[in-house]
Structure formats: structure tokens, C-alpha cells
N, C-alpha and C positions, 0 to 999 in steps of 0.2 A: 450251526449257522447263526451268525450274529444278527440280532434284531434290535430295533430301536427301543429305548426304554421310555419311561413316563416323562422324562424331561422334554420330549419332543411332542409337539402337537401336530395333528393332521387335519386341518380345516378343509371343508369343502370349497369348491370354487366360489360358491355364493358367500360363504363366510369370509373368504380371502378378500373378495371385492368389497365387503362391508367394513373392512378395517380402516375406516376413514380417518381416525385420529392419528394414524401413523402413515397414511398414504399421501404421496404428493398428488396434487391435482394435475389434470391434463395440461392446464395452462402453465403450471410450474415446470413440468417436464418439457413442454414445447419451447420454453425460453432458452433451452440449451441447443435448440436447432437453429437453422439458418435464419438470420434476421429478416430475410425477404419473404418469410412464410406468409405474412400479411400481404394479400394481393389485391389489386383492383377488382371491381365487380366483374369485369370482362374475363377475369382469370378464374371464374367459378369452375370447380370440378363437379361435373354431373355424375351421379352414382346410380347404378341399377342394382337391385337386390334380387338374386336368383336363389330361392330357398328361404321360406319365411318362417321357419321354426324358431325355437328359442335362441339357438346360437346365431342364426342369421339375423334375427332382430337385434341381438347384442352387438354383432359386428356392424350393423347399420348404425346403431347408436354410437359406437366408437368412431366410425367414419364421420358422422355428423358432428362429433365433438372435437374434431381437429381444428387447428387455426386456419384462417383464411376462408374465403367464400366457398361453400360446398352445398349441394342440393341433391336430395333424393328425387329422381325423376321417373323411375319405373320399378315395378316389382313383378315377380313371377313365381308361381308355385303350382303344384298339381292339385292342391286342396283349397277350396274357397274359404273354409273356416280359418285356416292358418294364415292365408293371405290377408284376410280381413282383420284378424286380431293383431297381426304384426303391424299392419299399416296404421290401425287405430292407436296402438301403443306409441309408435314413432311420431304420429301427428300430435298426440298429447304432450310428448316430451319436447318436440323441436319446432312445431308450428310452422314458422316461415321458411324452415329449411326442407320442408316436405311439400312437393308439388307433383302429386300423382293422381291425376284425374282418371276416371273410369277407363278411358281409351289407352291408358298406359299401365293398366293392371292386367297381366296376362296369365291366363289359367290354362294348364295343360302341359304335356311333356315337351312340346315344342316352344313353350313360352320363353325359354332362355334366349332363343334366337331373336324373338321380337324385342325383348328388353335390350339385348346387346346391340341390335341394329340401330337403336336410338342414340347410341353414344358416339362421341367423336374423339379426336385426338386429345390426349391428356385426361380423358374421362376414365372412370373406374367401374368395374363390375365386381360385386361380391358374390363368390360362388360358395354357397353354404347348403347345398342339397346333400342327401346321403352320398357317400364317397363313390359309389358305383358310377355316378354320373360325372364325376370330376374330370376325367380325361376328355370326355366328349365336350363338355362345356368349356374347358380350358382351350382345347384346340380351336373352337369356334371364336372365342374371344381374341386369341392371338391372330387368327386369320383376319379378323376385323380390325386389328391394330388397337386393341383396348387394353389398358392396364388391368391387373387382376389382384384381388385378394382371394385366396382359396383356403377354405377351412380344412382341417384334417378330417379324416384320413384322405389321402390323395388318389387312391385307386384301391381296388380289392384283389387284383391279380397281377401277374407279371406282364401280360400284354398291356394292361392299363398303365403300369409303371413306365414301360418303354414309351408309351404315348405321351405321358407327362414329361419325361426327359426330353423327348424330341420337341415338344411344344415349348419347353423352357429354352432350348437352344435357339429355336426360331425367334422367340421373344427377345432373347439377348441380341440377335442379329438385327432386330427391328428397334432396339433401344426401348422396349417396353419394360415396365416395372411389374414384378410378380412377388407378392408376399404370401407366405404360408402360415397357417394358424398354429404353429408350434410356438406358442407364446412364451414358454419357459426359456427359450433362447434369448428372450428380451427381458428376462428378470434381472434386475440390478443385483439383488443379493445372491442369486444363483451364479451369475457371471463372476462376481467377486470370489465366491467360494471355489469355483472350478479353476479360476486363475491360480489360486493358492495351491490347489492340488497339482496343477501342471507345473508349478514352480517347485514342487517337491516337499510340501509341508507334511504329507503323510507317507513320503517315500514313493517309489514307483508303484503304480496300481497293479495289483495282481488278480483281484476278483471283484466283480460287481453283481449286485442283486437288484432286480426290479420287481416291485410288488404292486398288485392291485387286488386286494382281498376285501370283500364286503358282501352285503346281502344280494338277493336275486335281482336280475335285470327285469324290469316290468314288461308286461304284455297286455295288449287289449284285444278283445274278441272282435271278430268281423262284424261290422255294422250292417244293419239291414240294407239290402240292395247293393252293398259294396262288392266290387269285383275282387277276385283273388289277387290280382296285381296291385290294386290300390291298397288292399289289406296288408300286403307284405311291405310296400313302401311306407305306409303309415307306421308299421312296426319295424322300422329299418334296422334297429339294433338286434333283431331276432333272426334275421335271415342272412346267410353267409354271402349270397350274391349281392346283397345291398350294402352291407357294412364291412364285409371281409373277415368277420369273426370278432369275438370278445378280445382275443389276444391282440389283434391289430388296432381296432378302433378305440378300445378302452385303455390299453397299455402303451399306446404309441408315444405319449409324452415321456414316460419314464424309460422306455427303451431308448428313445432319442437322447435323453440326458445321459444315460450310461455310455452310449457311443460317443457323446461329446466329451465325457470324462476320459474315455479310452483314446480319444482323438483318432478314431478309426472306425471302420465298419467290419462286421464279422465275415468270416470266409466260409463257415459251415455251421450247421445246427442239427441237433437231434432232440426229440422231446416226445411228450405224450399228453393226452387229454381225453376227456370223455364226458358222458352225460349220465351221472350217477343218481342225482336227486331230482333233477328238473322234470316236471311233468307237463309243462305248457306245450301246446302244439306248435313248435318252431324248430329251428335247426341248431340251437345253441349247445355247445359244450358248456358244462358248468364249472369245469376246471381245466387248467393248462399248466404244464411245467416244461420249459424249453431251456436247453443249455446251448449257448452260442460260443463258438471258438473264434478268437481274433488272430491276425497274422503272427503276432509275437508269442502266441501260446496262452495268453490270458483268457479268462472265460467270464461270460455273463450268464447268470441264471435268472430267468423270468418266471414268475408265478402269477397266475391270474385265477381267481375263484370268485364266484358269486353265489354263495350258499348261506342260508340262515344259520345262526348259532355257531359260527366258526370264528377263529381268530381273524381280526380285521387289521389291515395295515395298508397304507397308501403312500409309497415313496420309494427311494432308492437307498441301499446301503453299499458303500464303497470301502474296500479294504486295500491299503497299501502295505509296504513292508514295515513301516514304523507307526502307522496309525490308521484311522478309519474315518468315515464321514457318513452322515445321514442328510439327504437332500432330495431334490426332485419335486415333481408336482405332488401336492398333498402335504409338503413340508414348507411352512411359511418362513421359517428361520433355519437355514442350513447350519450345520454344526460340524466342526472337525475335532477329532479326539486323538490324544496320544495313545498308543497301544490299540487293543482291539476290544476293550470293554467300553461300551457307550454309557459311561456314568458321569455324573456332574463333575466330580473332581478330576476327570481326565480331559475335560474340554480345554482345547488350546486356541480355538477361535469359534465365534458364532456371530452371525450377522446382527448388527445393532443399527438402529436408525430407521429412516423412512423406507417404506416398501412401495415403490411406485406400482400402479396398476399396469401390469404387463400386457393385458388385453388392449388397453388404450395406447400404451407406448408403441406397440408394433404398428398401429395405424398412424401414429404421429410420425414414425420413421418413414413409412411408405408415402404418406402425403408430402412430407418434406422432399423425398426423392423425386416425386412427380413434379412438384412446383419448382424445384431447383435443378432438374435434369441430372440427378445423380444416378450412377449405376445402382440397380437394386433388383436382384433376381435370386430368389430362394428356391426356385423350382427343383434344381438338381438335388440339393440337400434334403428337401422335403420328400422327394421321390425315394431317396435312399433310406430315409427314416421309415417311411411306409414299407419299403421292401424288407426291412428288418422284421416287422410284424408279419408280413406275408410269408417270408422264409420260415418263421417259427410256426405259423399256422400250417403250412404245407408239411413241414417235418413232423408235426404232431399228428396230422391227419393220415400220413402214410406210414409212420412208425419207422422211418429210415433216417440215417445220416444223410443230409442233403447239403450240397455246397451252394454258396451264393450264386455262382455262375450257372449251375444247373437250374436253380429256381428262377433266376432272372430270364433264362432262355426258354422257360416253359411257354407253350402256346395254348395251354388250357385256359379258356375264358369261363368265368362263372355265369355270365349272362351274354352269350354270343348274340350279336346283332342288336344290342340294346339301343344303339343310336337310331335304329330304324323303327322303333316302337313309338307311335305317336298317340295312342289311345290307351286309357286305363282299362278298357275292355279287352285288350289284347291278352293272349295267353301269358301267364307268369313263367319265368325261367324254371321254377320248381313248383310242384303241386303235391298236395297230400294224397295218401292212398285211401282205400275204403275205410280204414280205421282212423282217419284224420291224422296220420303220421307223415311227417316230411322226411325226405332222405337225409340221413346223418352219416358223416364220414366215419369209416371203419378202418382203424390202423391195421396195417398188414394186408388190406384189401384195396383201399382207395388209391387210385393213381393220381399223382399231382404233376408229373412231368411226362 
């Protein structure tokens, strides 16, 4: 299997966003958008933030950094500490753009409704809670006629994906704008690279590899007096019903980039995974390997591992008939090579020049669409990208070859009736046994359809 060599760097998201010397500012990017982006004060877009974690706070900062009048008017979360720290951070950065008095700070599992209810036509809600809640919150926002930015991942199971697709279609009928947090799709350098691949620079693509290999996912112990449900939501990366698995929530960007390269979605998958080294009391597999098949017979192999003292790599390798590429999230400068050895002397193209902040750019595009009434709806594509991860997780958990249609038609919900839970004191969808062990999927035994 071909892997990237030392010519390629793999910065973290934080490192990428700090590359200010070569990054276009949000203002510079926005000058390429419609000139009417500067609007009268009566054209203020009110924003509500639902989910006040790090990514939610970042999304709110991006929204408040767009051109034209914009104001954060409401926040909602299930944890007071996260709500308070997020709001303080945003107030420190944006001052006059944050107007969230106590009566517009909503705590609890039903807070999303109260926040969305404050919004009107042309306003926007940022949905950045753990992905298990995304279909529920998206449906409500669309019902209320509110534009949406929704962070990845977009659901954790097939019933949730179908709800997102349906809500997306309803939003289209209502002329609502929906953006999804697959920010790599708005990377200037990645777009340029994939266009060259589609134009045949490395020949027809025959195989793709998606990787996310690094140290263990963190875990925090239950706090004194904390309910089981609250504990699992706070540790959302560690419980399958909340985040859909490491394969989905942590690999979704690079799975999506490979499907973008393939210009299609897989039709079936088989794979495996397990929990070999991890001892934390949660549900995480610590490794996955899934093989996806595409309609034309080409394949994508995805590897996800979070174990100490192992080979680390974060990116995608693409192989065509005459060359190869390294790109994707984790790769700041995509590179195309002649042949299949990723060495410096085989480079035939690499991105040079500024690298705009794609987190900001996706919000610039969304706000431009709202202000200028342009069609903008990424719901269906985002749902399908998430379904790639869900299909892989399902195939690995059951140990069978599983088709896309079988997986998408599954009626197994990881957290049935979640929308009816209004209190953190309610029973959690999964619970530990007497030995503090949570249920773990068992290939060959676990049923997924």
C-alpha cells in the first residue's frame, strides 16, 4: 500500500488555521462574493447557536466574521459551563455583535426549540451539538422556516440520515439555505487538485485510501452527581449512539473527499474493527478497516485507528492509472505525482499560493446566499457523506458485506425516542453492567439491519 512520504506535512486543524502568513483574510475572500453583501442595518441576520462546544464556538465566530450586519441573539446547550465559556469567548471577540441576555440563554435538551423560535425569515441557526441530535434539530429549524448551518456528522444511523434527506428536500421547497460542515469541500487548494484529477492528470482513478491514524480519543470520568445521560453526552466521542463511531465522526471528511475524487458514492462495503488496546469504560472500537466498492468496480479502503505508539497519518492517498495523489483533511498542500512513488522528483503538481480559511469561506458562501437569495442546500450531499461512514460502521460491526441500499433502509435506531427526552436525568440509551462495561458491537453477532 502506498503511503505519503516526508515531503508531505499533516498539520492539525488548529495548525492549519494559524497559517496566517499565507492565508487570505475573510475580507479578502468576501470581495469575490456579491457586491450587495454590505446591507443596511435592517438587513441584520440574527444567529442562534445550538451547541456551545469548541466547534460550535468556532462556527459562531465564523458567522460573526462574515460581511454585513449580523448578530448573535441566542445560545442553547445542555451544560451551563460550556454555554457560559462559549458566550464569554464570543463576547470578548465580537462585543457589539453579541446580544444574548440571560433570558436568551437556554439550558436543557429542549433549549434548541426556544432558541430557534426567536428567529425569523432570513435568520440562521448554527446546529453544532453531537450528531445524534442533528436530524431532530434540523427538522425543527426547517419547520420554523429558518436557515441552517449544521456541523458534521449529520446523523448516527440510517433512520437519522433519511430524516436529514427529507428535511433537506423540504428546505429546498421552502427556499431555505442549508450549509454543512464538510469544510474541505470549500478548500481552494483541494478543489484545484481534484479538478486536475477529474481532468485526467493521474489517469482514471482506480483506488483510494482514507486514513486517520493517531493517539487515543480522550475520555473524562463521570463528575460527582452527574447523570449517566449527561456523562455520555459530555463524552460524546466515546458512545456510538451519540457520535456514530470513530469511523463516522472522525473520518467523515476524508471519506467524503475520496467520494468527491471518485465522483460517486459506494454501493457496498465490508470491513472489520475491534477494541484491542482500549481500557476506558466506553463503546469505542480502537481500530477500523473498511473496504468500499463503487459502481464502476473501483475501491476505497478506509483505516481508522487511535492507539498510542503506532504509525500516524491523516489524509487520503489516491491512485490513478498513470499517477497518484496525497490530499484531504490533514494535508495542507495537495500533491500530484507521476507514477506511484510519492517522491519529490515525481511531483507533477502541488498547490502553491494562499490557502484561504475554509472554515470561514463556507460561512461566507452561506451568508452570501442568504443575503442575495441564491440557491444553497448541501443537505443531501452531507447526508450521503455521513451515510458512507455509517455504512462502514455497520459493515464492520456485523462482519458482513452490506450494500448501500440495505444499510440506508435499516430501521435500527441507536437511540430510539431521543426527541422525547427532555431531562438529563432520563435513562441513557445504553448503560454499563455491574463491571462498568458498556455493550460493544460483536462482528458475526451484532445485527445492523
